[in-house]
N, C-alpha and C positions, 0 to 999 in steps of 0.2 A: 078429236084432232086438235093438236096444239098449235096455236098461232105463232108463227115465226116472227122474230123482230125485223122491222123494216130498216135495213141499214142504209138504204138510199135516201130515206127521208131525213135521217139524222146524220148522215155521213158515215163513211167507212170507219173513222177513228173515234166516233162517239157512240156511247151506249145509251139506250133509253133509261130513264129513271126507274129505279126499282119500286115495286109496289110498297106502300106504307105498311110497316109491320108493327102493330100495336100489341105490346105484351099484355098478358092477363093481369088484372088488378085484384088484389086481395080485397074482398068485401069489407073485412074489418078495418083495413087501412083506409079504404075509401070513405067509410062512415066516420072515421076520426078526422081525416085531413081534407076531405072533399068539400066542394061548395054546398051550401044549404040547398034544399030542394026548391026548384023553381028559379034559381039564380044562375045566370049565364054571364060569362065575362069576369072582369076584375071585381074584387071585393069592395073597392072604394066607391062603387056606384050606390052602395047602401048608405054611405055617409051623407050628411047634410051639406049643401054647397056653402062654400066660404063666402063671407061678405067682401065688400070692396077693400077693407084694410087687411084682408088675409086671415082674420080671426073668425072662428066659428062661435056662435052664441053658446054660452055656457048654461044659460038658464038660471033660475033663482037658486040661491044657496039652500042647502038642507036646513030644515027647521031646527035641528039640534045645534048646528053651528051658528045660526042666526040668534038663537036664544043665548048662546054662550058669549058672543062677542058684540052684540048690539048695545047701544046706550041704555041705561036704566030708564024706566018710565018717568016722564016729566023733565028729562035732561036732554031734550033734542037739540037745544042751542048751546050746550056746554061742550067746549073742546076738551079733549083728553090730554093735550100737551101740558108740560110743566109751565109755571108762570113765566111770562116774558121778563126780560131785564137781567136775568142771570148771566146771559152772554152778551149784554150790551145792546140788544135789539129794542128793548123797551124798558120803561121804569118798572122795577119789581115792587111787588106789594110789600109794605113795611112789615106786615105780619109774617111774611115768609122769609124775611131777610135773615132771621136767626137760624133758619133751617140750613141755609147754604153758607153761613159764615164759617171762617176758619177756626174761630174760637170755640164754636159749638162742637163741630166734628169735621176736621179737615178731610177725612176720608169720603165724605159725602158731597164735597164741592165738585160740581160737574164741570167747572172751568179749570180745575187743577190739572197740570200735566202729569202724564204717566212716567214717573221716575222711580228707579229702584234705589232704595236706601234703607237706613235703619228705621226702627219704629218711631212714630211721632211722639209717643209718650214713653219715657224710660220706666223700666220695672223697678221694684223695690230692691232686688239683688244688685242691679246695675247701679242704683243710687248709693247702696252701702259700699260697693267696691270703689265707687268714685270718691267717697268720703275718706276711705282708708288710704293712707299714704305711707309708703315704706319709711320706717324709722332709720335712724343712723346706725350703722354697723360698728360694733365695739371690738377693739382688739383685746388680747389677753391681759396686758398691763392695765388697760382701762377698766376691765372687769374686776381684776384683783385689787388694784391700787387706786383707781380713778374715782372710787366712790360713786360709780354710776349704777351699781347693783347693790341691793340690800344685803347686809350680812346674813340675815336669816336664810335668804335664798342660796347664798354660797355654802352655808353649812348643810342645807338639805342636799345640794348637789354633791358634796363630799361624802355624805352618808350613803347616797345611792351608788356612788363609785365603789365604796368599800364593800357594799353588799354584792355587787356584780362580781368583784374580784374574789370574794369568799366562795360564792357559788361555783365559779369557774375552777377554783382550786379543789373543792370537794369532788367535782365531777372528774377532774384529772386524776385525783388520788384513787377514786373508785375504779376507773378504767385500768390504771396501773396494777391494782390488786387483782382484778379479774384476769388480766393477762398473765400474771405470775402463776395463778392457780391453774390456768389452762395449759401452760407450758411446764409446770412443775410436776410434783408427785400426784398420782391419781387418788381421788377421794371417793369411796363407795357410799352412796346414799342409801338409807334404809327406806323401803317402800312398805306401805300398808298391805296387809294380807287381803287381797281382793282379786277377783277373777271374773271377766265377762263371760257369761254363759248365755249366748243368744238362743232364741227359740229354734228348735230343730237340731241343736248340738247334741252330742252323745251324752253330755252331762245333764242337759235338760230332759232328754228322753229317759235316762236312768232315774232321775228324780221323780218323774211322773209315774213310771211303770213299776219301779222296784216295790212299792207297797202292795202291789197286786200279785207279787211272786213270793211263794212260801218255800220253806224247807221242810221236807218230809222224812221222818225217821221211823222205821219199823223194827221193833225190838221185842224180844221175849219177856215175859213177866220176870222182874227182878234183874234183868240184864241191863248193862249200861250201853252196850254197843249193838248196832244192828245195821241193816241196809239203809243207805241214804239216797235221797233223790230230791226232786223239786216238784213244784206244782204251781198252777195259775188259778187265781180266783176269777171265775167266769160268771158268777151270779151273786147278788147281794144277800141271798138266803143262806150262803155258806157253802156253795158247791164249788169244788176244786177239780180241775182237769189235770191229769198226770199220765205217765206211761204205766201200762199194766205190769211190766216187770219191776217197777218200783214197789208196788204193794202186793206182788204175787204171793209172798210168804203169808200175808194176812188173809188172803183168800183161801189158801190151802190149810192154814192153821188159825182157827178162830180165837186162839189164846193170844195171838200176837197183838201188840199194841201199836196203833198208828198215831204218832205225835206230830202235830203241825206247829211250826215256828213262824211267827210273823216278824217283819222287819222292825216293828215298834216295840219288840220285847215280849209281846203276848205269845202264849202257846195254848193249844187246845188238843183234845183227843178227837181223832177223826174216825169216821165210819165209812167203810167201803160200800158205795151205793150199787155199783155194777162195773163190769169190765168186759173188754173185748180182747180175748187172748190173741186171736189171729191178727187183729189190727193194732195190738200193743197200745191200747188206750183204756183208761179207767177214770171213774168219778168218785171223789171222796167228799163227805159232808161233815162240816163242823158247825157247832152252835156258838158262833162268835158274832157279836153285833158290830155295826159300823165298819164294814169291810170295804176296801178299795177294789173296784172291779176293773179288769182290763178292758180296753176298747178292742173290739174284734174287727180285723180288716179282711181283705179278700186276697187269698194266696194266689188265686188265678190271675191276678193282675201283675204278679212279679215277673221280672225279666232279669237275665244274667247281667250283673253289674250294679243292681240296685243295692243301696246301703242298708244293712241290717245290724241289729244289736241283740246279743244273747245275754239273758239274765238268769241266774240260777245259783246253785250251791255246789260247785265242784269240790269233791273231797271234803264236804261238810263246811266249806267256806261260804257262808250265807251272803247273799246280795253281791255276788261277783258279776261284774259287767265286762263284757268283751264286745268288740265291734269288728265288722268286716263287710263283705259284699255277698250277694247271691252268686255262687259259682256256677250253678246249673239248676234247671227245673226239670221235673219229670224224670228224675234219676231213680231207676228201679232199685229197691232195697228189700232185704229180708226182714220180716217181722214175726214175732211169736216163735213157735216151735218148741215151747216148753210143755211140761206135763204129758209128754208122749204124743202130742198132736202134731200134724203136719204143719210146717211153717207157712206163713202167708207172705205176701209181698205187697208193696205199695209204691207209688210214684212220690219220691221225696224231694224236698227243697235242699239242695246242697249249698253249704256256706263255708267260707274260710274263717269265720269268727271262731276263735279258739273255744272248743267244747271238750270237757273231760268228764270222768265218772262222777256222778252227782249232779251234772247238768240235766240228766234225763228228766223229762216232765216239765222243764223250765220253759220260759217264753223266748221266742224269736220274734222280734218286732221290727217293723219297717221304720223309715225315717220320720214318720208321723207319730210313732209310738203305738201303732195298732198291731195286734197279734196276727202274725201270718204263719206261724208254725209252732209245733211242740217239739223241742229238741229231744231226740230219741237215741241216736247212735253216732259212733265215729269209726273211722278206719285208722289203724296205726301200722307203722312199719316195724319198729323194734321198741319194746317196752310198752308202757301204758300211756304215754303222753300224747297230746294233740299234735297232729302234723298238718292242720288246716283242712281236714276232710271231715266235716260234720254234716249231719243229716237231720232234718226235721220233718215231722208229719204235717202236711199242709193244713192250715186252719180251716179251709172249706170242708175237708173230710173230717177233721177232728171235732168240729162243732156239731156236725150232723150226727156223729156217733154219740157225743156227749148228751145232746138233747134227747136222743132215743133212750139212753141209759137212765137219765133222770126220770123219764116217763115209765121206767120199768120194763122196757121192751128188750127183747133178745136180738142181738145183732146177727143178721144173716149176710153171708158173703156169696158172691156168684161162684158157681161151680160148672166145669165143662166136662168132667169125667175123663181127664186125660193126664197121664204122667209123661213128662218130656225130659230130654237131656240135650245139652248144648252140643251143636255140631258145626264144624267149619270145614268146608271143602271147596274144591275148585268150581263145583257147579252150583252149590247152594250153601248158605250160612243161616242158621236159625235154631229152632227147637225141634228135634226129631221125636215123633210120637213113639213111645216104647210100650206103654200099657194103656189099654183102652177099655173102659167099662162097657160091657156089652149093651146095656140099656141106658147108657149115659147120654147127655146132650150131644157130645161129639160124635159118638157112633150113630145116633139117629140122624145127624146131619150129613153122614157119608164120609167122615174122616176115617182113615185106615192107619194101622200100625206101619211105621216106616215113612209116613209122610213127613215132610219138613215144613213146619209152619214158619213163614217169613213175615207175616203181618197180621195183626189183630186190631180191628177197628181202624183208627187213624195212626196207630203206633207201630213202627217197624219192630220186628223181632230179630235180634242178633244172637240171643242166648236164651237159655231156659228161664232166667230171672225176668227177662223182658216179657216173656209169655205169661208168667205168673202174675206180674204187676198189671199187665193188660187185662187179664180176666178179672182181677179183684177191683179194678177201676170201674167195672160195669155193675149194674144192679141185677139181682136175680129176676129172671123172666124177660130180660132184655134180649133182643135179637141183634147179634153182632156178626159182621162179615169176617171170615177168617180166610186169609190167602195162604196157599201152600204149594209146594212143589212135589209132584208125583211123576216118576219116570221122565224127568226133565221137562215136564209140562207144568205150567202155572195154572192152578185152579183156584176158584173162590167159592166158598160154601157159606151159607147163613146158618148160624148156630143159635138156638134159643137156650139161653143159659139157665141152669138150675140153681139151687141154693144148697149151702152147706153150713 
C-alpha cells in the first residue's frame, strides 16, 4: 500500500520535498577524485594550522640547497655584499677603488647610469675613418692645366681610354659582320662524317648480329651458280642453322658443294649434319675457328608490334639488313612438301620487315639482337618482290630441332591419321574430315568422316592449314582435345597423337 502525501500538513499549494536521488558513482572515478580512506569533510583539515602571522612553518631547507647557498666554512662573519663606499654609504677600500673606477672599465661601474649610446672605446676602423678627411675636388682645367696631377698619371689615363675605345670598335665591327652574314647569302658548312648510333638502334643491332649470319651457296662441281640462301651460327664449334630447302640439293645429290661465306671475307666448305624436311630446318657444319655466335632469344615472348630486324643475303646480296615489326604470331604456314612427301605446317612469326629470295635461313632478331626466328618464306601478289608479308620459324621450335639434329636424332612429328579440307558454311567453319585412317589416332578417338573440326588444343581451326599447324605444334604421344561439329552438335574428343 503506497502512502499518500499529506496535503493538509503542507498546504494545498505546496508539495513535499522529493526523496534525495543519488546517482551511481563510477568506482574508477571515485578512486581517482574521492577523499582518501578515513577522511570526512574538507581536505584542508589535513593541513597544519597557520601561525598567528598567517604563515605556515616551512621547515628546514633541503640539504642540497643549504650546501649550495650557505657561506663557506670559516666565513660565518663575512658578508656577501660588495664593499661599501661605492655608492657613498661608506668609505671604500683603496685596494678596490681601481675595480670600480671609470678608467679601468666604465662598464663595471655600479654607480653609472643606464644610458644608450655609442661604445666607450672606438674601434680601429672608426679611428681610421675619423683620420680620413675628404680631399678637395678638382675640376677638369685644374686636372689638365693646374699641375695638380702628375703627368705620368694623365698619360696612363689616356692609354686606358684609347684601349677601351679600340675594344668597343672591334666588338661593333664583329657584330656588324655577323649581321651581314645572317641576312646575306647562305653559306653551307661542311660537317665531319659522323653518326650517333645509340645502343638498341638498328645500326647497333646489325653491327653485333651480322658477323653471326652467313651466306650459303649450293653448286654443282665446276659450276659457278647455284641455289642461294642464308644461315645463322648457333654454336662456336661451327654449327649453322638454315632452312632445309636451302640445302635440299646437297641432300639429294652428294656431289653438290655447300660453300659458306662469312662477313669478314672468309669462306668454308660446309657439311650437312641433318635436316627436317617436314619442318623445313637443317644444320650445316663448318671447320672455321673464331666464329661469332648469335644470342638466342625466346620467340614465345613476342607480341604484335614488337620491333624486329631481318639479316640475310637476298638475291646473293650478303649482309642485307631490313627492319620492321612483328605483324602477327601463331600464323599457320605450309612447310616442306618436297621429294614427294606430304607438306607440313607450323605456327610462324609474321613480320613486315622486307624479306626476299635468299633471305631464307637468315636471322630474325628482336630489339636486343637476340634470335627469335629463322626467315623461311614470303607471300607475293605479282612478281617476286616483297610486299611486307614475311614469315619466320619461331626460334623456340627451331633451336629444339637443331639440338636434336646435332645429336644425330631423327625428327618425329605428331600425326593424327586424318586428311581434312577447308569448309565454310552457315552452320560451321573449319576443317572437314575427308579421309580417316582406320587404325589411326583420330579413328581410335571416335572421329568420323564428315565431322568438322573447329578447335584443336587451345587453337581455333578456321581452315585446313590451322588444323595441320595445330597437330604439328604438339609432340607425339601427347593427348590433345579436339572439338568438332557432328550433326549440328558440338563434341569434344581426346586424341592420343601418333608420330610420323
